[in-house]
C-alpha positions in Angstrom: 70.2 15.8 98.6 69.4 16.8 95.0 72.3 17.1 92.5 72.2 18.4 88.9 74.9 17.0 86.7 75.7 18.7 83.4 77.7 17.7 80.3 78.1 21.1 78.6 78.1 21.5 74.8 77.0 24.2 72.5 75.0 21.9 70.2 73.8 19.6 72.9 74.0 20.1 76.7 73.0 16.9 78.5 71.8 17.0 82.1 70.5 14.7 84.8 69.0 15.5 88.2 69.3 12.9 90.9 68.0 12.7 94.4 69.8 10.7 97.2 67.7 9.5 100.1 69.7 7.3 102.4 71.4 4.7 100.2 68.9 5.1 97.4 69.5 7.3 94.4 66.7 8.1 92.0 66.5 10.1 88.8 64.2 13.1 89.0 64.8 14.2 85.4 67.2 13.9 82.5 67.2 15.3 79.0 69.2 17.6 76.7 69.1 21.2 75.7 69.7 21.4 71.9 70.6 24.5 70.0 71.1 25.0 66.3 73.9 26.9 64.6 71.7 27.2 61.5 68.9 29.1 63.1 70.5 30.8 66.1 73.5 33.2 66.7 76.1 32.0 69.2 74.8 34.6 71.7 71.2 33.3 71.3 72.4 29.7 71.8 74.2 30.7 75.1 71.2 32.6 76.3 68.9 29.6 75.6 71.2 27.3 77.6 71.5 29.8 80.5 67.7 30.3 80.6 66.9 26.6 80.4 69.5 25.6 83.1 68.1 28.4 85.3 64.6 27.1 84.8 65.7 23.6 85.9 67.6 25.0 88.9 64.5 27.0 89.9 62.2 24.0 89.4 64.2 21.2 91.1 66.2 23.4 93.5 69.3 21.1 93.7 71.7 21.6 96.6 74.7 21.1 94.3 75.7 21.1 90.6 78.3 18.9 89.1 79.8 19.7 85.8 82.3 17.9 83.6 85.7 19.6 83.3 86.7 20.8 79.9 89.0 18.3 78.1 90.2 18.7 74.6 93.2 17.6 72.6 92.7 18.9 69.1 89.8 21.1 68.3 90.4 24.5 69.9 87.4 26.1 68.3 85.1 23.4 69.8 86.8 23.9 73.2 86.1 27.6 73.1 82.4 27.0 72.5 82.2 24.5 75.3 84.1 26.9 77.6 81.4 29.6 76.9 78.7 27.1 77.7 80.4 26.1 80.9 80.5 29.8 81.8 76.8 30.4 81.4 75.9 27.2 83.3 78.2 28.0 86.2 76.8 31.5 86.2 73.2 30.2 86.4 74.2 28.1 89.5 76.2 31.0 91.1 73.2 33.4 90.6 71.2 31.0 92.7 73.9 30.3 95.4 74.3 26.7 94.2 77.9 25.4 94.7 79.5 23.8 91.6 82.0 20.9 91.6 83.9 19.9 88.5 85.1 16.4 87.6 87.3 15.1 84.9 86.1 12.4 82.5 88.5 9.9 84.3 87.1 10.8 87.7 83.5 10.2 86.5 84.4 6.9 84.9 86.2 5.7 88.1 83.1 6.7 90.2 80.7 4.9 88.0 82.5 1.8 86.7 85.6 1.6 88.9 87.8 2.0 85.8 89.1 5.3 84.5 89.3 3.7 81.1 85.7 2.6 80.7 84.3 3.1 77.3 81.1 5.0 76.5 78.9 1.9 76.2 80.1 0.6 79.6 79.3 4.0 81.2 75.9 4.1 79.7 75.0 0.6 80.7 76.2 1.2 84.3 74.1 4.4 84.5 71.1 2.5 83.2 71.6 -0.3 85.8 72.6 1.9 88.8 69.5 4.2 88.3 67.1 1.4 87.4 66.3 2.9 84.0 64.5 0.8 81.4 66.9 1.9 78.6 70.1 3.8 78.1 69.4 7.6 78.1 69.9 9.2 74.7 71.7 11.1 73.3 75.1 10.2 74.9 75.3 13.7 76.5 72.3 12.9 78.7 73.9 9.8 80.1 77.0 11.9 80.6 75.0 14.4 82.6 73.6 11.7 84.8 77.1 10.2 85.2 78.6 13.4 86.5 75.7 13.9 89.0 76.1 10.3 90.2 79.9 10.8 90.5 79.3 13.8 92.8 76.9 11.8 94.9 79.6 9.0 95.3 82.3 11.6 96.1 80.4 13.4 98.9 79.1 10.3 100.7 
């Protein structure tokens, strides 16, 4: 089973692609898609994210996508941008017939650390250890993408 996990963001979209064989989970790829408000229109940024996610889906052919649910408490403008990004990511998966599961930050933390209140550093270190990586993936959004993919793998066992 191959799962793509995505942490959507307009400036930085983090992703991780994991493969589960038996009890072993390995990282196939992880990185971020970075867009610039200074050099791109909002539509160009969304198009770039959609195209890059589509390329990754076509290249790795995951059986499932996991994406972090939108959570915001104060900044409605930021939440609107993230909602748009989520839309183009989910669209890319839908166009390829790839089912999408959504997880809250608390669900992801529980699946990775056993605590829904784990801090960012705990999460990053657990991802590093569980996937046997030499260092914590940077930026934070990349570790979050890997975390949501691993969460999905734990949920569907």
